[in-house]
N, C-alpha and C positions, 0 to 999 in steps of 0.2 A: 533039388531041382529049382532054379531060379524062376519064380512068378513073374509074369508080364502084365502089363497095364497098357491097353490101347487107347490112342487119342487122336484127336483130328488136328492135322498139321505136321510140320517138319521139328526135327530137334531145334530147341531154342525158343519155339513158340510158346505163348502165355500157357495153352493147355500142358505142354511139357513141363513148365513151371509148376503148374498145379500138381502134376504127377510126383515132381521131385519132392515138393513140399508135404504133400499129404500121404504119398507111399513110396519113401525113400528107398525101401527095400526092394521094390519091384523094378523090372527092366522095362523102360519105355519102348512101345511100339509105335512109331509115327504111321499115320493112314492118312490117304489123301481127302476123305471126306467123313462125316459123322456117320453116315451109313456104312462106310468102310470099317470104321472103329467098331461099330455094334456088331458088324458081320464076323469082325475079328474074334469078338468074345463069343458069339454064337457057335463059330466053328472050332472054338478052343484053341486058337492060335494065341490067344489072351484070357488070362484069368478074369480080369475085370476092365471095364473101361471108363475114362475120365471124359465126361461129356459137359461142355458149357452150355448152359442153358439161358442164362441172362446177366447184364450188365447194368450197373447202377446208373450209368450216364446214357448208355444206347437203347436200353431196353432189352427184350426177349430176342433170343435166337430163334428165328421162326421155324427154320426148316426142322429144329429139333422136336417142337411139338407135334409136329405131323408125323414124325418118325417113331415117337415114343409109343402109341398104341400097338402098333404091329411089329414092335421091335423082338418081341420073345424075350426081352431083359426086364430085370427088376432093379428098381433103386434100393441100394442098401447103405448109402452115406451120401454126405455132400461136404463141399468144402468151398472156402471164399479166398479168392486170391486177390490182393492188392495189386491191382494193374497200373504199373508206372509207364507211360508212354516216353519213349526215347527216341531222339533222332541220330541215326547212325550214319556214317560215311566212310569212305574209303581212308585208310590211314594217311595222316597229313592233311586232310580236306577241313575246311572251317565252314561254319553255318553259312556265312555269306556267300560260298561257292555253290550252294545248293539251290538249284533250279526248279527241280522235280523231285518229288517224293513218292515212294510205293508205299501201300499197306492195303489191309482188307477194308472195305468200306466201314465195317463195324469199329475198327481202331480210328479211322480217318474222322469219324463223327465224334470222337473224344478228345480231339486237340484242333478244333476248328480256330479257337482265338488264336493260338501259335501260328497255323497255316496262313490266317489271314493277315496277321501281323507282319509276316515275313513274304508276302506274296508268293507262295510256293505252289507250283502246279501240283496237283494230286493225281495218282494213278492207281485204280482199284487192283488189287491183287489177290491172288488165290488164298494166300496164307503169309501172315507177316514175316515168319522167319524165311519163307521162300522169297519173300519181296527183298530181305536182307541178302540172301544168297545170290539173287539177281544182278545188285548192284556191284557185287564182287566180280562176278562173271563177266559184266559189261564193263567194268574197270573205268567207269567216267565219273571224273571227282564232282561234276555238277548234279549228280543223280544221287539221292539218298532213300533211306527207308525208315519208316516208324516201327519200332519192334522192341523186345525186351533186352535188357542189358545182357541176359544169357545167350542171346542170338549173336550179339556182338563178340562175345567171349569165344564162343564156338567157331565163329566166322573170321575172326581177326579182324574186325572193323572197329572203329573209332567210335565212341559215343560223343556226338557233338553237342547235344542239349539233353540234359537229363530232366524227368519229371515235367513234362509239358503238356500234361493231360489238363482239360478244362477244369475238372472239378476234383479236389485234392483227396477226396474219399472214393475215387473211381475204383470200384471192385466188380469182380466177375464171380458168379456163382456156378458151381461145377456140380453135376450129379456123378456119384460112383455107381455103376451098374455092373451087375452079374447075372450069370445064367440062372441062378435059383433064389429065390426070395429069402429074407432073414427077417422073421417078424419077432424074434426075441427082444426082450426089454433091455437093452444095452447100456441105457443112461436114463437118468431122471427125466429128462426132457426129450420126448421123442416126436417126430413129424410121421404123419401119414399123407403120401400124395395119392391122387386118384383122378381118373378121368370120368365124364358123365355126360350124357345126352339128355335133354329135357325132352318130355312129350310135347308135341305141337298143340298146346291147349292154353289158353288165356292165363297170365301171371304164373306159368310153370316155374319159372326160374324163382320167383318171389316165394313160391310156396316150398319149392326144393330146398331152398336155402333157410328157410325158417326154422327148420329143426335144429340147426347150428346155434342160432341166436336163443332159442327156448332152453337149450340144454347146456347152455355155457360153453360152447367149444369155439375157440378162436381160430378163424380163417384168416391165414397171412397171405394167401394168394390166389387169386382167381383170374384166369386168362380164357378167353373165348376165341374161337376161329371156326371158319367155315370147314365142311367136309363134303366129299363126293361132289363138289362143283355146283352145289345148289344153295340158295339162300335160306331154305327152311330148315336144314340140317345144321344146327350149331352144337359145337361140342366145346367141353369146357376142361380145363386142367385146374386142379386145387390142391393147396397145400393145407392141413390144418394141424394145429398142436395138439398132440395126445396120440394114444395107441389103441388100435382097434379093439383091444382088449378092455378098455376103460368103458364104464356102464355109460357115461353121457355121450361118447363117440359112437357107441353102438346104437343108442337110441337116435342119434343125428343121422347115421348111415341109414337106419331103417326108414326113416321119414323120406330121406332123398330118393331112395330106390322107389317109394311109392309114387313118386311124381316124374320119373326118369324112366327112358327106354333101355339105358345102359349105365352102370356103375362098373368100374373096374379099378381095383386097388393097384397101383404101380410100384409101390413101396412103402416100408416101414423102416425108419432109420433114426439114428440120434441127431438131435439138432446140433449144430456146429455152434460152438460158443460165440464165434463172430457173428451169428446171425443177428444179435441184438447189437 
């Protein structure tokens, strides 16, 4: 029986590209939203999910951080996709013909220099592959889309300009999520991801994080955001190098729990070689 991997977007999206590169033996299952992709895994319509979490140029995918704590899913892996932004158009069209281009705001923010240099009007779209499909349906040579080459291949569109992203190391990080956790030590370098909420006392964050410094645990990511619509409840997402079974990680997490209201392990997984 073929295994399925759910992702946000349409066939030809960068999330589809991530699925193809990281899990080529899985059948891709496109979903309209991140929440739909997670629900597909929860409901067993898919075995795992591929969820974008951050881009090296644009930053974090805000919605995902709010969905993670209540998703009921566990992070079992990560993958990094080199995101090349391309201008797609109808067959036979030229770059000079394009007056308007469509894409997700996340992607538009990764090609600002090209957009400005060519005086192109931009329109936010729900999904980059959907934007590419829309220009084919509208059949207007003055409208283009920013998307992957994969989207162009699937839809029969021309790639008018290749690799127009502002930063040549433009990369998106994806989390691979499943219904059940996998805490086995599957590689020499492991990553532990968790959420926590500090107690509302002076210097709580400073004290909570002190255990990672004193125990030699490298924290590679720390993100904060408000929860429940109030300014006093700040939640944090963190990635650290190491496994919960490591003595120094155990000690650091124990100290963290002392200064927090909540600590929840979201996943333990091998570090992707491209992380460095």
